[in-house]
C-alpha positions in Angstrom: 105.9 79.6 48.8 102.4 80.8 50.6 101.5 82.8 53.3 99.5 81.8 55.8 97.9 83.6 59.0 96.6 82.0 61.7 93.9 81.8 64.4 93.2 80.3 68.0 97.6 79.9 68.4 98.1 79.6 71.7 95.5 76.2 72.0 96.5 72.6 71.6 96.1 72.0 67.8 97.9 75.2 66.9 101.4 73.4 67.0 100.2 70.7 63.9 99.5 73.1 62.0 102.6 75.3 62.4 104.7 72.2 61.7 102.5 71.6 58.6 103.1 74.9 57.5 107.0 74.8 58.0 106.9 71.1 56.5 105.3 72.1 53.5 107.2 74.8 52.8 105.4 78.0 53.8 105.7 80.8 55.8 103.3 82.3 58.9 103.1 86.3 58.2 100.6 86.5 61.1 98.7 84.8 64.1 95.8 85.8 66.7 95.0 84.2 70.2 93.5 86.4 72.7 96.0 84.3 75.5 99.6 85.4 75.3 101.0 82.3 76.0 102.3 81.7 72.3 105.8 81.1 72.9 105.3 78.0 70.6 105.9 80.4 67.7 109.6 80.5 68.5 110.3 77.1 67.0 108.4 77.6 63.9 108.0 81.3 62.8 109.3 84.0 65.3 108.7 86.5 63.3 105.3 86.4 62.7 103.0 89.2 63.5 101.1 88.5 66.6 97.4 89.9 68.1 95.8 89.5 70.9 93.2 91.7 70.3 90.4 89.9 66.8 89.9 93.4 65.7 93.7 93.7 65.4 94.4 91.1 63.3 91.7 91.6 61.2 92.7 94.9 60.3 96.2 93.7 59.9 95.2 90.9 57.1 93.0 93.4 55.3 96.0 95.8 55.1 98.1 93.1 53.6 95.3 92.6 51.3 95.9 95.9 49.7 99.3 95.6 49.4 101.9 94.2 48.1 100.8 90.4 45.8 104.1 89.0 47.4 102.4 90.1 51.1 99.3 89.1 50.9 97.7 85.9 53.0 97.0 82.8 50.8 95.5 80.4 53.4 93.7 81.1 57.3 94.6 78.1 59.0 91.4 78.6 61.8 92.1 76.1 65.4 89.9 78.6 67.5 87.4 77.3 69.4 84.4 75.3 67.8 82.1 78.1 68.1 83.8 80.2 66.4 84.9 78.7 63.1 82.2 80.0 61.2 83.1 83.8 61.7 86.5 82.8 61.4 85.8 81.1 57.6 84.0 84.0 57.0 87.4 86.3 57.4 89.4 84.2 55.4 86.9 84.6 52.3 87.2 88.7 53.1 90.5 89.3 53.2 91.2 87.4 49.8 92.4 83.7 51.4 91.3 80.3 51.6 90.3 78.9 54.8 92.0 75.7 56.2 89.5 74.8 59.2 90.0 72.4 61.9 86.8 70.0 62.4 84.2 70.5 63.2 83.5 73.0 59.8 80.7 74.4 62.0 78.5 73.5 64.4 74.9 74.1 62.5 74.5 72.5 59.1 72.6 75.3 57.7 76.1 77.4 58.0 76.9 75.0 55.7 74.9 76.6 53.2 75.8 80.6 54.0 79.7 79.6 53.8 79.0 77.9 50.2 77.7 81.0 48.9 80.4 82.6 50.4 83.0 80.5 48.6 81.3 81.6 45.5 81.0 84.8 45.9 84.6 85.1 46.7 86.1 82.8 44.5 87.7 81.0 47.2 88.1 77.5 49.3 87.0 76.7 52.8 89.0 73.5 53.3 88.2 71.5 56.5 90.9 68.9 58.6 89.3 65.3 58.4 92.8 63.9 58.9 91.5 60.3 59.7 90.7 60.0 55.8 94.8 60.4 55.2 95.2 58.1 57.8 97.2 54.5 55.7 95.4 52.0 57.7 92.2 53.8 57.3 92.5 54.3 53.5 93.4 50.2 53.5 90.1 49.8 55.2 88.1 51.7 52.7 89.7 50.1 49.6 89.1 47.0 50.6 85.3 47.4 51.9 84.8 49.0 48.3 86.3 46.4 46.4 84.6 43.3 48.1 81.3 44.8 49.1 79.8 42.1 51.9 77.7 41.8 54.7 76.9 44.0 56.7 80.2 44.8 58.9 79.6 44.7 62.7 81.8 47.9 64.6 83.0 48.7 67.7 84.6 52.6 68.1 85.6 53.4 71.6 88.0 56.3 71.7 88.7 57.6 75.6 91.0 60.7 76.0 91.1 61.5 79.6 90.7 65.3 81.0 91.1 66.6 83.9 88.7 69.0 85.9 89.6 72.1 83.9 87.7 70.4 81.1 84.1 71.1 82.4 85.3 74.8 83.1 87.2 75.8 79.7 85.1 76.2 76.0 85.5 72.3 75.5 82.9 71.8 78.3 80.5 73.8 77.5 78.3 72.6 74.7 77.0 75.9 73.3 80.9 76.3 72.2 82.3 72.9 71.4 79.1 71.4 70.2 80.1 68.5 73.3 82.1 65.8 73.4 80.6 63.8 70.0 81.0 66.9 68.2 84.2 68.0 69.8 86.4 64.5 70.1 84.4 62.5 68.1 83.3 64.4 64.6 86.4 63.0 62.8 85.8 59.5 63.5 81.9 59.5 63.0 83.3 61.3 59.5 86.0 57.8 59.0 83.0 56.1 59.5 80.4 57.5 57.1 83.2 57.8 54.4 84.0 54.0 54.4 80.8 52.2 55.2 78.5 54.5 53.7 75.6 57.5 54.5 73.7 57.5 58.2 70.3 55.8 57.8 69.5 56.3 61.7 70.7 56.7 65.1 70.4 55.8 68.9 71.4 57.8 71.4 71.7 55.3 74.7 74.3 57.3 76.7 74.2 61.3 76.8 76.7 62.7 79.5 78.9 65.7 80.1 81.8 63.7 80.1 81.0 60.4 78.1 78.3 59.7 74.7 77.4 56.9 73.1 75.1 54.8 71.4 74.1 53.1 68.0 74.6 54.1 64.4 73.3 52.6 61.0 74.9 53.4 58.5 74.2 51.5 54.6 77.1 48.9 55.2 77.5 48.8 59.2 76.1 48.9 62.1 78.5 50.7 65.1 78.4 51.0 68.6 80.1 53.9 69.5 81.8 55.4 72.9 83.4 58.6 73.5 84.7 59.9 76.7 86.9 62.2 78.3 87.0 60.5 81.9 89.4 58.4 82.9 87.3 55.8 84.5 86.4 54.6 80.9 89.8 53.7 80.2 90.6 49.7 79.7 91.6 48.5 83.5 94.9 47.1 82.1 95.8 50.7 80.0 99.6 51.4 81.3 100.3 54.6 83.4 101.0 57.0 82.4 98.9 56.6 78.9 95.9 58.6 79.3 94.2 58.1 76.0 92.4 54.4 74.3 91.7 54.1 71.3 89.7 51.1 69.7 87.7 50.5 65.6 87.2 46.4 65.4 85.3 45.3 62.7 83.7 42.2 62.9 86.0 41.8 65.8 89.0 42.3 64.4 90.8 45.4 65.7 91.8 47.4 62.8 95.7 48.6 63.6 95.5 52.7 63.6 97.0 54.4 66.8 100.3 55.5 65.2 101.1 57.4 62.4 99.0 60.5 64.1 101.2 62.5 64.3 101.9 63.9 61.0 98.4 63.5 59.3 98.0 67.3 59.5 101.3 67.9 56.7 100.0 64.9 54.8 96.3 66.8 55.3 98.1 70.4 54.1 100.1 68.8 51.7 96.6 67.7 49.8 95.2 71.1 50.2 98.0 72.9 48.6 98.0 70.4 45.5 94.5 71.3 45.1 92.7 68.1 46.8 91.6 69.2 50.0 88.4 68.6 51.5 85.6 70.9 51.4 82.4 71.8 52.9 80.5 68.8 51.4 82.6 66.5 52.5 82.0 67.7 56.5 78.3 67.9 55.9 77.2 64.4 56.6 79.4 64.5 60.0 77.9 67.7 61.2 73.7 66.8 60.5 74.9 63.4 62.4 76.2 65.1 65.5 74.2 68.3 65.5 71.4 65.6 65.0 72.7 64.2 68.8 71.7 67.4 70.4 
């Protein structure tokens, strides 16, 4: 059984991490978030220590590091706002644990180099959550692409995840903190496309607005037309109410059915990490470089 701690436990994605920690038979010892609406802990780990002050959380993890071996933190799960990921990865290494960091791992590519140096210095690994790489439909698409390399593919990516007025007032609507729409809601799609169809050759940004981005992406083996949006006006007209999310990837006009199977991907990611097969810094780099170039 491994010991976990978590940052950003009051956030949107944290329950998926809590579920994954529980599903893999491990335990959460400590959690941190400046917001105290964290009743979700009662569902998973009611005995976990909770801190609203990051400095006290930091001190608690350091205390555990110096305490009995069976009480030390093995993994720090990072679900905090994007601009804090770099600092929280550094915390994980400093207290002697591995990191499990939500995407994007960092907002600026050069931060990856510094984190790699710290990995070597501390002998720990920074794992990143690239959950689409473990989605069965996309794994099958990659296998078919590798087995039968043919003419260039024509890819269409459209992802609309409607958000209310609050989005623009939160950290997610601040590009300095979120990295913008491409980094916040699109980076795992870009990662999956690069993973399947090869490295980035060129790109053209055609739409760049606070609520939507889109353009043309040229990969080694595919040309990708993409649109990302948090505006419900971009939902297809026939979207049934109250559905507010639409995902579509087509390859040469054929739809890739991957709408299902999203709920347990984090558990699969955790299983891979615990087995020593987690995705790391170099895996995350190409998509981070791409979305940073958009800015």
